N, C-alpha and C positions, 0 to 999 in steps of 0.2 A: 183757413186763417189768412188774412190779408197781410201783405208786407207793410211795415211801418213806412209812413211818408217821410221823406227827408225834411229836415228842419228848414224853415224859410228864414235864413239869417238876415234878410233885408226887410222882414215884416216890420211895420212901424215907420219905415221910410217912404217918401213919396213914390207912387207907382212909376212915375216917369224915370226916376233915378234907378229903380230896380230894373226897368226895361233897358236903360242905357247900359247897365252892367251886363245884362243878359246878351245884348248885342255885341259888346266887346268880347265876351266869351265866345260867341258864335263866330266872330270874325278873327278869332285867335290873336287878339291884340292885348288882352288884359294882362297876360303873364309878363310881357315886355314892359308895360306901363308900371306894374308893381316892382319889377326888378330895377327899373330906372329910379323909382322913388326910394326903394329900400334895397340897395345893392348887395349888402352882406348879411350873413347870419351872425348872431352873437356868439360869444365863447363860453357861456354858462352851460356846462354839459352835465355836471354832477349835482347830486342833492346838496353836498357840502357847499359848492360854489353858489347854488341857488339860495341856500340859507344865508350865506354871507351877503349876497346881493340884496335879499329882502331886508336883512337887518340894517344894511347901510341906508336903504330908503326909509325904513321905519325910524331910524335914528335921526334922519334929517327932517322928517315931517311929523312923526307921531311919538315923540320921546316919552310922553307920559302914559301912553297906552300900555296895556298889559303885555307881559313877555310872551314870546312865541316859544313853544316847546318843540315844534317840528315844522320843517318846511321841506317839501319833496316834490319831485316830478312823479306823476301817477299815470301809468300806461293804460289803466282801465277807465279813467275818469270820463273822457269824452264819449266812449262807447256806451258805458252803463248809465251814466246820469245825464247825458247830453249837456254837460257843463264843461267849461274850459278851465275852471278853477273852483276851489271850494275853501271856505273858511269855517272851521268848526271850533266850538268851545265845549269843553267837558268839565263840569264842576263835580268835585268829590269832597266829602267830609273826611278830614284826617284829624282825629282827636277833636279839639274844640275849634279847629280852623276849617275854613272852606277854601280848598285849593282849586284853581281853574287852570286847565291846560288848553292852549290854543294851538291849532294846526292850520297851516295853509298848504294846500295841494294844488299843483299846477299840471294841467294835461301835458303828457309827454310830447305831444306834437309841438309844443313851444320850444323844445330843444333845438329844433331846426327852423328857427324863424329870426327875423331881424330884431335887433335889440329894442327897437321902438315898440314892437308887439309884446315882447316879454315885459317891458316896463309897464305897458298899459294893463296887462292882466295882473301883475303884481300890485300896482296901484289900486286896481279894482278890489282885489282881495284884502289889501291893507285897509281900505276905506270901510270894509265890513267890520273891522275891529271897533270903530266908533259908531258907525251907522249901519244898522241891520237891514233896513229896507232900501230898495232902489227908489229913493225919493229925491226931492230937490236938494236937501242937505247932503245926501250921499254924492250926487254928481258934482256939487260945489266942492266937496272935499277932494274928489278925483281930479277936478280941474286945478285945484290948488297944488296938488302933488305933481300933476302933469298937465301943463296948460293946453297941450294939443290933444288931450284925452278924447274928446268927441271925434276928431278927425281920425285918430288912430283906431278907435273902436269901429268906425265906419270902414276904414281900410281893411281891418282884420275881418270884418263881416264879408266884405267883398272877396277877400282871399278864400275864406271858408266856402263861400258860394262857388268860387272857381274850383276848389277841390271837390266839392259835392257834385259838380257837373262833370267830373272825371279828369280834371286837370292834374298834372304831376306836381309833387311838392317842389316849389321853386328854389328854396335855399338849401335843401338837402342835395340837390343836383349841383348847385353852384359850389357847394363845399367840396363835393367829389371832384368836380372839374378843377377847382383850385388846387386840391391835393395832387391830382394827376399832373397838373402843370408844374408844381413844385418838384415832383418826382422826375419829370422830363428834364427840368433845369439841372437837377442834381446829377443825372446821368451824363448830360452834356458837359458838365464841369469836370467830371472825372475821366 
């Protein structure tokens, strides 16, 4: 049995651009570029905080869309389905009524990412409430909710390519370093 090939996160982008990313990884310069552009990780760490975050965005842009019954981080999502987020709808008949439950699941790897990347994936999954397919209307809706959507999606794909090439998670390390610095400051003050 052959091992699975790793996903090509930059498929669909010009070959020259993918080659430039590969060179930055080989020269060990990509991590610093990403950290300069996105210096901090977000503070959304729990499913409850993620639910509140998603509802805030949904309320701002998709007020008339159906209600969400669950929003959660999913630690198995990226590994099993090769997806970074999912939006599911389940319809059930209850008496004479048809009830629909909608769920959004976000890969747990987004717990340790910049707020821009979290917003991008949440916007993507929210757009699926209105538009099922990844077509022109879908991406227009994404750009309506997040004007920098296309750039953020590319930057996220670049980061995933970096991780796939064996890079260390950038913002998890930054958070640990920041926490250690805070501990050092607290010790010095006492």
